[in-house]
A tleap script that builds the chain and sets N, CA, C and O, in Angstrom:
source leaprc.protein.ff14SB
mol = sequence {
  NMET THR GLU GLU THR GLU LYS ILE THR ILE
  ARG LEU HIE ILE TYR ASP THR ASP ILE SER
  VAL THR VAL PRO ARG LYS ASP GLU ALA LEU
  TYR ARG ARG ASP ALA GLU LEU ILE ASN GLU
  ARG LEU ASN ALA TYR TYR GLY GLN PHE LYS
  ARG PHE LYS SER ASP LYS GLU ILE HIE TYR
  PHE ALA MET ILE ASP ILE GLY LEU ARG LEU
  GLN GLU LEU LEU GLN ARG ASN ASP THR LYS
  PRO TYR ASN ASP LEU LEU LYS GLN LEU THR
  SER GLU ILE GLU ASP VAL LEU GLY CYS GLY
  LYS GLU ASN VAL GLN GLU SER CLYS
}
set mol.1.N position { 35.268 13.472 -16.631 }
set mol.1.CA position { 34.243 14.050 -16.224 }
set mol.1.C position { 32.984 14.195 -17.395 }
set mol.1.O position { 32.986 14.889 -18.412 }
set mol.2.N position { 31.834 13.216 -16.833 }
set mol.2.CA position { 30.937 12.746 -17.695 }
set mol.2.C position { 29.843 14.093 -17.999 }
set mol.2.O position { 30.012 15.174 -17.434 }
set mol.3.N position { 28.667 13.836 -19.010 }
set mol.3.CA position { 28.307 15.136 -19.901 }
set mol.3.C position { 27.384 15.657 -18.581 }
set mol.3.O position { 27.237 16.842 -18.280 }
set mol.4.N position { 26.815 14.547 -17.885 }
set mol.4.CA position { 25.742 15.122 -16.861 }
set mol.4.C position { 26.269 15.539 -15.554 }
set mol.4.O position { 25.379 15.914 -14.790 }
set mol.5.N position { 27.593 15.586 -15.025 }
set mol.5.CA position { 28.201 16.500 -14.111 }
set mol.5.C position { 28.887 17.396 -14.639 }
set mol.5.O position { 29.505 18.153 -13.891 }
set mol.6.N position { 28.984 17.589 -16.285 }
set mol.6.CA position { 29.733 18.790 -16.334 }
set mol.6.C position { 29.252 19.969 -15.942 }
set mol.6.O position { 28.120 20.245 -16.339 }
set mol.7.N position { 29.977 20.968 -15.066 }
set mol.7.CA position { 29.954 22.116 -14.601 }
set mol.7.C position { 29.916 23.439 -16.015 }
set mol.7.O position { 30.508 23.106 -17.041 }
set mol.8.N position { 29.358 24.595 -16.003 }
set mol.8.CA position { 30.088 25.546 -16.622 }
set mol.8.C position { 29.744 26.966 -16.097 }
set mol.8.O position { 28.634 27.105 -15.582 }
set mol.9.N position { 30.270 27.642 -16.146 }
set mol.9.CA position { 30.072 28.954 -15.319 }
set mol.9.C position { 29.462 30.200 -16.332 }
set mol.9.O position { 30.068 30.572 -17.337 }
set mol.10.N position { 28.583 30.587 -16.030 }
set mol.10.CA position { 27.260 31.453 -16.940 }
set mol.10.C position { 27.216 32.842 -16.106 }
set mol.10.O position { 27.566 32.996 -14.936 }
set mol.11.N position { 26.819 33.587 -16.788 }
set mol.11.CA position { 26.717 35.497 -16.161 }
set mol.11.C position { 24.908 35.643 -16.639 }
set mol.11.O position { 24.391 35.735 -17.752 }
set mol.12.N position { 24.351 35.614 -15.359 }
set mol.12.CA position { 23.599 36.309 -15.543 }
set mol.12.C position { 23.120 37.618 -15.076 }
set mol.12.O position { 23.538 38.165 -14.055 }
set mol.13.N position { 21.991 38.223 -16.073 }
set mol.13.CA position { 21.642 39.388 -15.528 }
set mol.13.C position { 20.411 39.648 -14.707 }
set mol.13.O position { 19.333 39.205 -15.103 }
set mol.14.N position { 20.475 40.173 -13.854 }
set mol.14.CA position { 19.596 39.856 -13.019 }
set mol.14.C position { 19.094 41.203 -12.207 }
set mol.14.O position { 19.382 41.471 -11.040 }
set mol.15.N position { 18.286 41.976 -13.089 }
set mol.15.CA position { 18.009 43.629 -12.842 }
set mol.15.C position { 18.834 44.271 -12.810 }
set mol.15.O position { 18.825 44.598 -13.996 }
set mol.16.N position { 19.783 44.883 -12.323 }
set mol.16.CA position { 20.750 45.708 -12.268 }
set mol.16.C position { 21.845 45.002 -12.036 }
set mol.16.O position { 22.817 45.756 -12.090 }
set mol.17.N position { 22.202 43.699 -11.757 }
set mol.17.CA position { 23.317 43.046 -11.362 }
set mol.17.C position { 23.765 41.825 -12.242 }
set mol.17.O position { 23.109 40.812 -12.489 }
set mol.18.N position { 24.818 42.096 -12.590 }
set mol.18.CA position { 25.368 40.871 -13.133 }
set mol.18.C position { 26.327 39.354 -11.978 }
set mol.18.O position { 27.420 39.354 -11.412 }
set mol.19.N position { 25.328 38.389 -12.077 }
set mol.19.CA position { 25.657 37.260 -11.653 }
set mol.19.C position { 26.512 36.286 -12.280 }
set mol.19.O position { 26.341 35.926 -13.445 }
set mol.20.N position { 27.900 35.628 -11.152 }
set mol.20.CA position { 28.374 34.409 -12.218 }
set mol.20.C position { 27.858 33.158 -11.264 }
set mol.20.O position { 27.876 33.237 -10.036 }
set mol.21.N position { 27.405 32.012 -11.977 }
set mol.21.CA position { 26.903 31.046 -11.295 }
set mol.21.C position { 27.317 29.748 -11.967 }
set mol.21.O position { 26.870 29.455 -13.076 }
set mol.22.N position { 28.235 28.904 -11.255 }
set mol.22.CA position { 28.180 27.763 -12.104 }
set mol.22.C position { 26.977 26.554 -11.885 }
set mol.22.O position { 26.403 26.099 -10.895 }
set mol.23.N position { 26.922 26.313 -13.234 }
set mol.23.CA position { 25.553 25.535 -13.010 }
set mol.23.C position { 26.154 23.952 -14.097 }
set mol.23.O position { 27.178 23.713 -14.738 }
set mol.24.N position { 24.920 23.220 -13.826 }
set mol.24.CA position { 25.317 21.584 -14.710 }
set mol.24.C position { 25.161 22.111 -15.972 }
set mol.24.O position { 24.252 22.909 -16.203 }
set mol.25.N position { 26.146 21.664 -17.033 }
set mol.25.CA position { 25.470 22.123 -18.347 }
set mol.25.C position { 24.392 21.944 -19.092 }
set mol.25.O position { 23.975 22.689 -19.978 }
set mol.26.N position { 23.953 20.957 -18.725 }
set mol.26.CA position { 22.345 20.400 -19.209 }
set mol.26.C position { 21.425 21.541 -18.664 }
set mol.26.O position { 20.372 21.674 -19.287 }
set mol.27.N position { 21.569 22.117 -17.947 }
set mol.27.CA position { 20.606 22.680 -16.811 }
set mol.27.C position { 20.707 24.554 -16.904 }
set mol.27.O position { 20.094 25.457 -16.334 }
set mol.28.N position { 22.173 24.499 -18.265 }
set mol.28.CA position { 21.800 26.427 -18.296 }
set mol.28.C position { 20.808 26.852 -18.915 }
set mol.28.O position { 20.331 27.962 -18.680 }
set mol.29.N position { 20.385 26.129 -19.710 }
set mol.29.CA position { 18.811 27.047 -20.501 }
set mol.29.C position { 18.040 27.301 -19.687 }
set mol.29.O position { 17.716 28.488 -19.673 }
set mol.30.N position { 17.149 26.088 -18.284 }
set mol.30.CA position { 16.763 26.700 -16.971 }
set mol.30.C position { 17.391 27.575 -16.553 }
set mol.30.O position { 16.574 28.490 -16.445 }
set mol.31.N position { 18.602 28.026 -16.139 }
set mol.31.CA position { 19.085 29.115 -15.583 }
set mol.31.C position { 18.716 29.978 -15.897 }
set mol.31.O position { 18.226 30.789 -15.110 }
set mol.32.N position { 18.809 30.224 -17.495 }
set mol.32.CA position { 18.781 31.604 -18.524 }
set mol.32.C position { 17.383 31.676 -17.882 }
set mol.32.O position { 17.236 32.229 -16.792 }
set mol.33.N position { 16.352 31.120 -18.554 }
set mol.33.CA position { 14.783 31.394 -18.416 }
set mol.33.C position { 14.319 31.759 -17.209 }
set mol.33.O position { 13.309 32.460 -17.154 }
set mol.34.N position { 14.862 31.418 -16.247 }
set mol.34.CA position { 14.523 31.947 -14.927 }
set mol.34.C position { 15.164 33.334 -14.623 }
set mol.34.O position { 14.618 34.157 -13.888 }
set mol.35.N position { 16.218 33.510 -15.166 }
set mol.35.CA position { 17.042 34.606 -15.099 }
set mol.35.C position { 15.889 35.553 -15.853 }
set mol.35.O position { 15.792 36.713 -15.452 }
set mol.36.N position { 15.184 35.192 -16.717 }
set mol.36.CA position { 14.298 35.796 -17.328 }
set mol.36.C position { 13.086 35.928 -17.119 }
set mol.36.O position { 12.558 36.839 -17.755 }
set mol.37.N position { 12.237 35.154 -16.235 }
set mol.37.CA position { 10.924 35.206 -14.838 }
set mol.37.C position { 11.300 36.094 -14.475 }
set mol.37.O position { 10.680 37.149 -14.607 }
set mol.38.N position { 12.793 35.986 -13.709 }
set mol.38.CA position { 12.972 36.893 -12.269 }
set mol.38.C position { 13.330 38.458 -12.811 }
set mol.38.O position { 13.479 39.323 -11.947 }
set mol.39.N position { 13.439 38.744 -13.928 }
set mol.39.CA position { 13.565 39.760 -14.564 }
set mol.39.C position { 12.463 40.303 -15.035 }
set mol.39.O position { 12.279 41.516 -14.935 }
set mol.40.N position { 11.620 39.526 -15.584 }
set mol.40.CA position { 10.554 40.291 -16.286 }
set mol.40.C position { 9.191 40.376 -14.596 }
set mol.40.O position { 8.143 41.012 -14.713 }
set mol.41.N position { 9.475 39.788 -13.532 }
set mol.41.CA position { 8.632 39.966 -12.465 }
set mol.41.C position { 9.204 41.678 -11.767 }
set mol.41.O position { 8.582 42.698 -11.473 }
set mol.42.N position { 10.432 41.359 -11.729 }
set mol.42.CA position { 11.211 42.524 -11.054 }
set mol.42.C position { 10.834 43.414 -11.992 }
set mol.42.O position { 10.200 44.281 -11.390 }
set mol.43.N position { 10.892 43.739 -13.449 }
set mol.43.CA position { 10.383 45.006 -13.943 }
set mol.43.C position { 8.979 45.538 -13.642 }
set mol.43.O position { 8.570 46.673 -13.402 }
set mol.44.N position { 8.324 44.243 -13.740 }
set mol.44.CA position { 6.486 44.618 -13.135 }
set mol.44.C position { 6.384 45.190 -11.906 }
set mol.44.O position { 5.474 45.964 -11.611 }
set mol.45.N position { 6.953 44.975 -11.426 }
set mol.45.CA position { 6.885 45.426 -9.441 }
set mol.45.C position { 7.554 46.631 -9.200 }
set mol.45.O position { 7.231 47.391 -8.288 }
set mol.46.N position { 8.887 46.928 -10.330 }
set mol.46.CA position { 9.546 48.221 -10.139 }
set mol.46.C position { 8.960 49.417 -10.800 }
set mol.46.O position { 9.079 50.579 -10.412 }
set mol.47.N position { 8.186 48.912 -12.050 }
set mol.47.CA position { 7.487 49.692 -12.653 }
set mol.47.C position { 6.106 50.284 -11.804 }
set mol.47.O position { 5.692 51.443 -11.831 }
set mol.48.N position { 5.689 49.448 -11.257 }
set mol.48.CA position { 4.509 49.936 -10.347 }
set mol.48.C position { 4.790 50.236 -9.156 }
set mol.48.O position { 4.084 51.124 -8.678 }
set mol.49.N position { 5.649 49.769 -8.443 }
set mol.49.CA position { 6.011 50.241 -6.538 }
set mol.49.C position { 7.130 51.248 -6.587 }
set mol.49.O position { 7.182 51.947 -5.575 }
set mol.50.N position { 8.063 51.507 -7.531 }
set mol.50.CA position { 9.318 52.133 -7.576 }
set mol.50.C position { 9.243 53.201 -6.525 }
set mol.50.O position { 9.987 53.315 -5.550 }
set mol.51.N position { 8.149 54.032 -6.896 }
set mol.51.CA position { 8.495 55.514 -5.969 }
set mol.51.C position { 7.913 55.168 -4.389 }
set mol.51.O position { 7.841 55.926 -3.422 }
set mol.52.N position { 7.550 53.808 -4.505 }
set mol.52.CA position { 6.530 53.951 -3.089 }
set mol.52.C position { 7.319 52.867 -2.037 }
set mol.52.O position { 7.192 53.014 -0.822 }
set mol.53.N position { 7.954 52.023 -2.475 }
set mol.53.CA position { 8.692 50.666 -1.607 }
set mol.53.C position { 9.854 50.704 -2.016 }
set mol.53.O position { 10.191 50.990 -3.165 }
set mol.54.N position { 10.715 50.358 -0.922 }
set mol.54.CA position { 12.300 50.234 -1.109 }
set mol.54.C position { 12.716 48.606 -2.145 }
set mol.54.O position { 12.296 47.453 -2.241 }
set mol.55.N position { 13.873 49.555 -2.790 }
set mol.55.CA position { 14.001 47.975 -3.245 }
set mol.55.C position { 13.680 46.350 -2.946 }
set mol.55.O position { 13.017 45.546 -3.602 }
set mol.56.N position { 14.710 46.139 -1.201 }
set mol.56.CA position { 14.079 45.132 -0.695 }
set mol.56.C position { 12.728 44.812 -0.878 }
set mol.56.O position { 12.416 43.665 -1.198 }
set mol.57.N position { 12.087 45.481 -0.752 }
set mol.57.CA position { 10.569 44.999 -0.706 }
set mol.57.C position { 10.176 44.868 -2.092 }
set mol.57.O position { 9.416 43.925 -2.314 }
set mol.58.N position { 10.460 45.480 -2.932 }
set mol.58.CA position { 10.165 44.977 -4.386 }
set mol.58.C position { 10.349 43.613 -4.732 }
set mol.58.O position { 9.554 42.836 -5.260 }
set mol.59.N position { 11.796 43.399 -4.263 }
set mol.59.CA position { 12.701 41.672 -4.262 }
set mol.59.C position { 11.488 41.191 -3.764 }
set mol.59.O position { 10.686 40.839 -4.629 }
set mol.60.N position { 11.098 41.068 -2.448 }
set mol.60.CA position { 10.349 40.370 -1.872 }
set mol.60.C position { 8.874 39.870 -2.614 }
set mol.60.O position { 8.255 38.806 -2.652 }
set mol.61.N position { 8.669 41.243 -3.177 }
set mol.61.CA position { 7.538 41.087 -3.734 }
set mol.61.C position { 7.472 39.990 -5.128 }
set mol.61.O position { 6.695 39.047 -5.277 }
set mol.62.N position { 8.452 40.416 -5.975 }
set mol.62.CA position { 8.677 39.530 -7.256 }
set mol.62.C position { 8.790 37.947 -6.145 }
set mol.62.O position { 7.783 37.277 -6.371 }
set mol.63.N position { 9.557 37.362 -5.256 }
set mol.63.CA position { 9.972 36.477 -5.143 }
set mol.63.C position { 8.617 35.729 -4.489 }
set mol.63.O position { 8.346 34.541 -4.667 }
set mol.64.N position { 7.877 36.615 -3.747 }
set mol.64.CA position { 6.190 36.288 -3.411 }
set mol.64.C position { 5.415 35.331 -4.689 }
set mol.64.O position { 5.092 34.151 -4.825 }
set mol.65.N position { 5.332 36.631 -5.536 }
set mol.65.CA position { 5.151 36.065 -7.032 }
set mol.65.C position { 5.414 35.079 -7.382 }
set mol.65.O position { 4.489 34.267 -7.387 }
set mol.66.N position { 6.786 34.600 -7.861 }
set mol.66.CA position { 7.788 33.643 -8.173 }
set mol.66.C position { 7.178 32.238 -7.941 }
set mol.66.O position { 6.772 31.278 -8.597 }
set mol.67.N position { 7.354 32.697 -6.455 }
set mol.67.CA position { 6.736 31.603 -4.965 }
set mol.67.C position { 5.227 30.827 -5.165 }
set mol.67.O position { 4.893 29.696 -4.814 }
set mol.68.N position { 4.566 31.732 -5.766 }
set mol.68.CA position { 3.382 31.223 -5.662 }
set mol.68.C position { 2.702 30.600 -7.103 }
set mol.68.O position { 1.730 29.859 -7.253 }
set mol.69.N position { 3.440 31.093 -7.894 }
set mol.69.CA position { 3.727 30.455 -9.207 }
set mol.69.C position { 4.409 29.258 -9.385 }
set mol.69.O position { 4.461 28.627 -10.440 }
set mol.70.N position { 4.779 29.047 -8.635 }
set mol.70.CA position { 5.630 27.735 -8.368 }
set mol.70.C position { 4.888 26.457 -7.316 }
set mol.70.O position { 5.177 25.261 -7.332 }
set mol.71.N position { 3.930 27.103 -6.491 }
set mol.71.CA position { 3.278 26.368 -6.001 }
set mol.71.C position { 1.979 26.119 -6.577 }
set mol.71.O position { 1.463 25.052 -6.243 }
set mol.72.N position { 1.330 26.863 -7.371 }
set mol.72.CA position { 0.214 26.431 -8.222 }
set mol.72.C position { 0.551 25.506 -9.049 }
set mol.72.O position { -0.205 24.578 -9.338 }
set mol.73.N position { 1.598 25.638 -9.472 }
set mol.73.CA position { 2.200 24.163 -10.612 }
set mol.73.C position { 2.037 22.981 -9.713 }
set mol.73.O position { 1.270 22.032 -9.876 }
set mol.74.N position { 3.019 23.226 -8.579 }
set mol.74.CA position { 3.204 21.857 -7.703 }
set mol.74.C position { 1.732 21.273 -7.280 }
set mol.74.O position { 1.470 20.099 -7.540 }
set mol.75.N position { 1.063 21.861 -6.820 }
set mol.75.CA position { -0.856 21.280 -6.817 }
set mol.75.C position { -1.330 21.357 -7.989 }
set mol.75.O position { -2.543 21.177 -7.879 }
set mol.76.N position { -1.048 21.529 -9.083 }
set mol.76.CA position { -1.588 21.026 -10.797 }
set mol.76.C position { -1.074 19.831 -10.526 }
set mol.76.O position { -1.942 19.001 -10.255 }
set mol.77.N position { 0.628 19.219 -10.486 }
set mol.77.CA position { 1.027 18.101 -10.684 }
set mol.77.C position { 0.927 16.908 -9.541 }
set mol.77.O position { 1.653 15.917 -9.615 }
set mol.78.N position { 0.076 17.069 -8.601 }
set mol.78.CA position { 0.010 16.771 -7.870 }
set mol.78.C position { -0.822 15.691 -7.652 }
set mol.78.O position { -1.834 15.918 -6.988 }
set mol.79.N position { -0.613 14.458 -8.095 }
set mol.79.CA position { -1.382 13.077 -8.378 }
set mol.79.C position { -1.923 12.411 -7.261 }
set mol.79.O position { -2.815 11.588 -7.467 }
set mol.80.N position { -1.440 12.682 -5.826 }
set mol.80.CA position { -1.531 11.618 -5.099 }
set mol.80.C position { -2.918 11.356 -4.546 }
set mol.80.O position { -3.292 10.344 -3.954 }
set mol.81.N position { -3.900 12.888 -4.960 }
set mol.81.CA position { -5.347 12.544 -4.481 }
set mol.81.C position { -6.045 11.850 -5.400 }
set mol.81.O position { -7.102 11.360 -5.003 }
set mol.82.N position { -5.691 11.654 -6.685 }
set mol.82.CA position { -5.902 10.861 -7.537 }
set mol.82.C position { -5.810 9.383 -7.674 }
set mol.82.O position { -6.597 8.471 -7.929 }
set mol.83.N position { -4.422 9.509 -7.380 }
set mol.83.CA position { -3.892 8.004 -6.745 }
set mol.83.C position { -4.898 7.016 -5.621 }
set mol.83.O position { -5.566 5.986 -5.718 }
set mol.84.N position { -4.564 7.978 -4.568 }
set mol.84.CA position { -5.764 7.553 -3.103 }
set mol.84.C position { -7.203 7.213 -3.915 }
set mol.84.O position { -7.795 6.139 -3.806 }
set mol.85.N position { -7.677 8.427 -4.813 }
set mol.85.CA position { -9.289 7.797 -5.006 }
set mol.85.C position { -8.991 6.689 -5.931 }
set mol.85.O position { -9.875 5.833 -5.919 }
set mol.86.N position { -8.230 6.503 -6.550 }
set mol.86.CA position { -8.207 5.243 -7.987 }
set mol.86.C position { -7.944 3.922 -7.262 }
set mol.86.O position { -8.326 2.815 -7.642 }
set mol.87.N position { -6.975 4.301 -5.761 }
set mol.87.CA position { -6.891 2.847 -5.038 }
set mol.87.C position { -8.534 2.564 -4.491 }
set mol.87.O position { -9.157 1.610 -4.958 }
set mol.88.N position { -9.113 3.411 -3.544 }
set mol.88.CA position { -10.108 3.164 -3.002 }
set mol.88.C position { -10.913 2.605 -3.808 }
set mol.88.O position { -11.046 1.418 -3.510 }
set mol.89.N position { -11.665 2.987 -4.916 }
set mol.89.CA position { -12.566 3.009 -6.143 }
set mol.89.C position { -12.218 1.282 -6.420 }
set mol.89.O position { -13.092 0.416 -6.466 }
set mol.90.N position { -10.747 1.041 -6.585 }
set mol.90.CA position { -10.083 -0.256 -7.280 }
set mol.90.C position { -10.602 -1.137 -5.971 }
set mol.90.O position { -10.748 -2.325 -6.259 }
set mol.91.N position { -10.836 -0.884 -4.926 }
set mol.91.CA position { -10.569 -1.834 -3.785 }
set mol.91.C position { -12.280 -1.919 -3.776 }
set mol.91.O position { -12.866 -2.939 -4.139 }
set mol.92.N position { -12.791 -1.030 -3.437 }
set mol.92.CA position { -14.178 -1.171 -3.680 }
set mol.92.C position { -15.173 -2.089 -4.783 }
set mol.92.O position { -16.201 -2.750 -4.634 }
set mol.93.N position { -14.276 -1.752 -5.981 }
set mol.93.CA position { -14.830 -2.605 -7.036 }
set mol.93.C position { -14.543 -4.372 -6.587 }
set mol.93.O position { -15.438 -5.195 -6.401 }
set mol.94.N position { -13.240 -4.596 -6.503 }
set mol.94.CA position { -12.986 -5.817 -5.868 }
set mol.94.C position { -13.544 -6.167 -5.072 }
set mol.94.O position { -13.685 -7.387 -5.152 }
set mol.95.N position { -14.202 -5.559 -3.877 }
set mol.95.CA position { -15.218 -6.119 -2.829 }
set mol.95.C position { -16.253 -6.580 -3.728 }
set mol.95.O position { -16.454 -7.782 -3.900 }
set mol.96.N position { -16.990 -5.579 -4.371 }
set mol.96.CA position { -18.110 -6.108 -4.697 }
set mol.96.C position { -17.905 -7.113 -6.193 }
set mol.96.O position { -18.834 -7.452 -6.926 }
set mol.97.N position { -16.914 -7.347 -6.326 }
set mol.97.CA position { -16.902 -8.415 -7.551 }
set mol.97.C position { -16.488 -10.039 -6.389 }
set mol.97.O position { -16.843 -11.205 -6.559 }
set mol.98.N position { -15.671 -9.449 -5.323 }
set mol.98.CA position { -15.817 -10.753 -4.517 }
set mol.98.C position { -14.363 -11.313 -5.303 }
set mol.98.O position { -14.201 -12.514 -5.525 }
set mol.99.N position { -13.134 -10.060 -5.763 }
set mol.99.CA position { -11.834 -10.365 -5.896 }
set mol.99.C position { -10.805 -9.977 -5.320 }
set mol.99.O position { -9.727 -9.912 -5.909 }
set mol.100.N position { -11.015 -9.555 -3.682 }
set mol.100.CA position { -9.910 -8.865 -3.258 }
set mol.100.C position { -8.749 -9.945 -2.743 }
set mol.100.O position { -8.967 -11.123 -2.460 }
set mol.101.N position { -7.528 -9.296 -2.694 }
set mol.101.CA position { -6.570 -9.204 -2.402 }
set mol.101.C position { -6.194 -11.225 -2.358 }
set mol.101.O position { -5.702 -12.038 -3.141 }
set mol.102.N position { -6.846 -11.266 -0.805 }
set mol.102.CA position { -6.845 -12.551 -0.505 }
set mol.102.C position { -7.349 -13.573 -1.566 }
set mol.102.O position { -7.031 -14.757 -1.451 }
set mol.103.N position { -8.167 -13.123 -2.645 }
set mol.103.CA position { -8.922 -13.988 -3.247 }
set mol.103.C position { -7.912 -14.567 -4.144 }
set mol.103.O position { -7.560 -15.747 -4.127 }
set mol.104.N position { -7.224 -13.131 -5.373 }
set mol.104.CA position { -6.382 -13.029 -6.187 }
set mol.104.C position { -5.189 -14.083 -6.111 }
set mol.104.O position { -4.704 -14.820 -6.970 }
set mol.105.N position { -4.838 -13.839 -4.494 }
set mol.105.CA position { -3.640 -14.679 -4.153 }
set mol.105.C position { -3.772 -15.919 -4.246 }
set mol.105.O position { -2.853 -16.665 -4.586 }
set mol.106.N position { -5.264 -16.401 -3.872 }
set mol.106.CA position { -5.485 -17.928 -4.119 }
set mol.106.C position { -5.370 -18.835 -5.553 }
set mol.106.O position { -4.975 -19.937 -5.934 }
set mol.107.N position { -6.084 -17.414 -6.154 }
set mol.107.CA position { -6.149 -18.298 -7.726 }
set mol.107.C position { -5.120 -18.546 -8.349 }
set mol.107.O position { -5.037 -19.224 -9.374 }
set mol.108.N position { -3.874 -17.770 -7.511 }
set mol.108.CA position { -2.086 -18.159 -8.549 }
set mol.108.C position { -1.890 -19.512 -8.048 }
set mol.108.O position { -0.912 -20.168 -8.407 }
savepdb mol mol.pdb
quit
């Protein structure tokens, strides 16, 4: 078994439950940090809503919170709009300079 595919079983403590999960060894730290984030968000929501909301609703609040954070990160790292703009600007510059793709290919 190679190091990349080697799996280990770890125990994660999520709020009031211990969970055994089998994960790639190289990702163990990521799973542990995930558990910390989940606990942080659950503790925040339980602290705020324990007397007013069910456990299930509080779990959903925490999942929405974490999902929103993920979506914000994905949007921030989305380079497609920049790549599209760069292609458009490059095309316009090539047109102005008269060195479009057809001219570049002819000169080769």
